N, C-alpha and C positions, 0 to 999 in steps of 0.2 A: 504494500500500500504506500503510495506517495502522499506526503502530507505537505500542505502549504497553508499559509495564513488564510483562514476563512473558507477553505475548500477541503473536501475529502471525497473519495469515491470508494464504494463498498459493494461487494457482490454477495448475494444470497443464493446458495445452490439448493434447490429443492428437486432432487433427481426426478429431471422430469419423468273328542266325543266320549262320552262316558261309555265304556265297554263293560258288560257284565263280567264278574269274575269268571275265570275259566270254567269252574265247575258248573256255573249256571249258564253261561253263554253257550258252551258246547252242547248242553242238553236242551237248550231252548231255541237254538238256531233253526232246527228243523221246523218247517211250517211258518217261519217268519215271513212277513210280507216283503216283496221286492221293493226297491226304493220307490218305484212309481206308485206303490200302494200305501206308502206312509202318509197318514192323514195330516201330519203336521209339516210335510215337505211339499210346499206348493209348487206349481209349475214355474212360478216366477222366482223361486228361491235361487240365490246366486250359486249355491253349491249342489243343486239338484243332480247335475250330471256326474259330479265327483262322488256323491253319495251312492248313486246307482252303480257306478263302476266298483266302488269299494265293497258293496254288498255282494255283487256278482263274483268278485275275487275271493270273498269269504273271510276277510280279515276284520270285519266289523258286521254287526247285526243290529236289528232293532229290538223293540220291547214287545212283550206279549199283548199289550193293548193296541198294537198297530201303529205306534209312534216311533220316531227316530230321535226326537229331542235334539235337534241340530244346534240349538243355542245353549244347551246345558254345558257347564264347564267340564273339561276332561281332566282326570287326575294324572299324575306322573305315571303311575302303574298302568293305567288304561292305555295311555298313549304308547308306552313302551311295548305292551303286548301287541297293539295294532301294528307298530312299526316292525317289530321282530317277525310277526306273522307275514306282513306284506313283503318283507325282504326274504322270506323263506329261510330264515336262519335256523340251523339245527339246534334243538334244545331238548332237554329231558322232559319227560311227562310227569305231571303231578308235582308234588312238593308243597311245602309250606314256607311262607305264605304263597298263595296261588300264583303270584306274579314273579316269583323268584327265578324260574327257568328262563323267562324272557329277559329279565334284567341280566342274568348271567350270560346269555347269548350276546347281548349288546355290549357288555363289558369285554367279552372274549374277542369280539371283532374290532373293538376300539371306537365304536359308535357312541357308547356311554362311558364316561369316566367317573369313577366313584368320588373323585374330588369335587365334582359338580354338586352331587348330593348322593348320599348313601343310606338315607333313612327318610322317613316321612313320605313314603311313596303314595300315600292316600291323599296328599295335599294336591290342590289344583295346580296344573302345569302352567307356568308362565310362558309368555311368548319368547323370552330369551332362552329358557330351557328348551323349548321346542326348536328354536333356531339352532342351538348347539347340536342337538341330536340329528336334525335334518341335514345340516351342512356336512357333518362328519359322515353321514350315510352316503354322500355322493363324492366325497373328497378323501381318497385314501391317504393323502399326505397329511391330513389332519387327524388321522386315526392312530391310536396307540402311541401317541407322542409323549415322551417324558418332559418335553419342554412346555411350559405353561403357554397357552394361547389365550389372549385376552378376548373378552366378550365382544368388544367393538369390532375386532377383526372378523370374528365368526359371523356377526350380524351383517357386516359389509359383504362378506363372501356369499352369505345366504341371499342377500338382495341381488347381488350381481348375477347369480345363477338363476334368478327368477323364482326361487323357492319361497322367500318371504316377501310379501307385499305389505304396503302401508295400510293403516286404518283409515286413511283419508289425507290427501296432500302430504304424503311422506311420513305421517306420524307412525313411529315404530312401536311405541307403547311396550317396551321390553318387560315391564313388570306387570302388564295386564294379563288376565287369564285367557287361556285358549278354550275354544268351544269344540264340541264334537264335529261341527261342520268345518271349522278351520283345521282341525286335526286331519280329517279326511282329505281336505284340499291339499294340505302340505304333503301328506304321504303320496298322493297321486302325482304331485310335482317331482318328488324324490324318485319315484318309479320311472317317470318320463325321462328325467335327466340320466338316470342309470341305463336307460334304453337308448341313449344317444340323441335324444330329442333336445331341441333348443326351446327353452321356456322364455317368453317375453318378460323382461324385467320391468318392475315399477320404477320409473326413472326418479320419481320424487323420493321414494323410500331409499333408493340407492344413493341419491345425493345426500339425504339426511344421515344415512349410515356412514358414508365416507366422511362427512363433516365430524361425526362423533369419533371416528377412528383416526383420521389424519388432521383434523381441524382445517381441512381444505377440501373442495370438491372439484379440483381441476381435472381429475381423470373422468369423473362422471359427466361434467358439462362440456369441457373443452377437449377431452380425449387425450390429454397429456399423460403418458403412461408412467405409473408407479412413482408419483412424487413422494418425496420424503415427508415424514410427519412433522407437524408443527406442535408446539411453539418452537421458535428458533431465534436465538439472540444474534443480531446482525451488527451491533455496535456496542462496545464496552466502555469507551473513553471518548470524551469526558462524561457522557451520559450513556446509560444502557438503553438500547432500543430493541424490543423483542417483537417479532411478528407472532401474534397469538392465533390469528385466523387469516385465511385468504379465501374469500368466497366469490365464486363466479355466479352471477345472476343472469339468466336468460330473460332479457327485458321484453322479448316478444311473446313470452309465455305468461299469460295472466295468472297462472297457478304456480309459477316458479317459486321455490323456497327463497325466503328473504326479500322477495320483491316488494313487500309492503313494510319492510323493517325500517326503511328510511323515507317515509312518505313525504315529509316536508321538503327535503332537499331535492329528491328525485322529481317530484311533481313540479316544483319551482323551476327545475332545469329543463324537464322534458314535457311536462303536461301529459296529455293522453296520446300524443303522436310523437314517440321518441325518434330521434335521428341517429341513435346508436342501437346496436343489437344486443350487446352485453354490457353489464356493469361489473367491474371488478372492485371488490371492497377489501381493503387491508385493515385488519384490526391491529394497531400498533400500541404497545405500552411503553411509555417514556418514564425512566426512573433515574433520579440523580441522588446518590447516597453520600457524595463527598463534595463539600463546598469548593467552588472554583470561581474564576472571574468570567463575566460576560453572560450571554444568553443565546439560545437557539430559537429562531422563529420559523415555524413551518406555515407559510401562508397558503392561500387557496390557489396559487399558480402552480398546480401540480403538473409536472411534465411540460411546462411551457417550452415551446421550441420543438417538441416531438409531435408526431401525428395523432397521438392519442388525445382523447377529449377530457380535459380536467373537469370533474363534476363538483367536487367540493370536499369539505372536511366536516365531520360530525363528531361531536363529543359523545362518548359512550352513554353517559347518564342523562343526556338532555335531548338527543335527536334534533339538534339545531346546529346551524353553521357556527363554527368557532375558529379562532386563530390560536393554535397551540403555541404558547410561549414557555420555553423551559428556562427558568432562571437558575443559573448554575451556582449562584452564591448561597442557595439554600436547598434543603432536601425537597424532592419533588417526585410525585408519582401520579400519572394520569394516563387514561386510555382514550384513543381517538380512532375513528374509522376514516380512512382516506379512500375516496371513491374516484374511479375513472371509467370512461366509456370507450368501447372499441366496436368496430364494425365486424361484419362477417368475414370480410377479406382479411382484416388484421387477425381475427381468430384463426382463419385458415393458415396464415403464415406461421402462427405459433404452433399449430398442429404439425405443419410440414417440418418444422425444426425440432419439434417436441421440446420447445423451450418457451418460457414466458419472460420477456426482457422488458423491464419497466424501470423508470427513473422517477424518484420523488425529489422535488427540489425544496431547499430551505432558503433562508435569507442569504444574500451575498454570494449566490452561486453554489452553495453547498448542495450536494446531491447524494442520494442513496440509490444504488442500482440493485434491482432484483433480477437474477438470471436463473430461472428454474430449468433444470435439466433432468 
């Protein structure tokens, strides 16, 4: 790094359903109505087709009263029996408790890891627990690993493969409970992926999962492959600047995540007819721990002189335009969003190079360069 008075240049590299216990289900499955006969599974039910397939395959059944109870929460044990049966995993017959053979079969194959949970199998299954089991069922590299795999990665992989969809506009609800209908739908997607089929992904869920995992959604929205995870410190002296998040917003998509997070500044800049196709928002934390002389001023002229469109600066806590001034003579900690707009052509150039190259300017020519590889 070359240092001159009032100037510096810096690079950031970011490589670019409740199932009956076995003793009851097996004895009562004979004569159970087919899915089309369940009186509580309407023709318009979103999972009707998946329920029909699951019943035909025999890994789930209905109830003696002719219902399927699609919205009833599914327990850990019930889902694991369904999954082990659908995958046709060899298992012992009988045993106590009734679900133990299925749990053992999933543990043996690496689909279930006892560190996730090894008791309380009668508790309702969460969506995160369902995602863990489902994604390991289609990804051998995630099975039987001694290395801990974080939940954010498992959820992201599950959304990329199309196995986990959002609850609406990308909401992942990892702690939410899974229903019988959701359990069947997930298992049918697992079977489809294992059969070599491509399952359409929910792009909003995928973007939300990538943000949780990497603190950026560059891969989901811009197609930049395998960016490194944030946060990342890009400057240590005289102040510390950390990139906490880097979010790409598809401005042409009215349902894009974070599109309504900065309403005041974006509406003031673009209104209802934007002249840019994407907004890139950097969440930067400024921190000064050691008193020094002078100050840094990051004004609204972001990337002036470059082709990219400076949108403005938003203080994290206020959602209004601000001019961040870092006074070095005292301790300081504040977070700002820096926003810029790019066109489809500029986004295409980033994809072609698999790199995101951006400059943020401060007072008197100071600049910070972001180069994601």
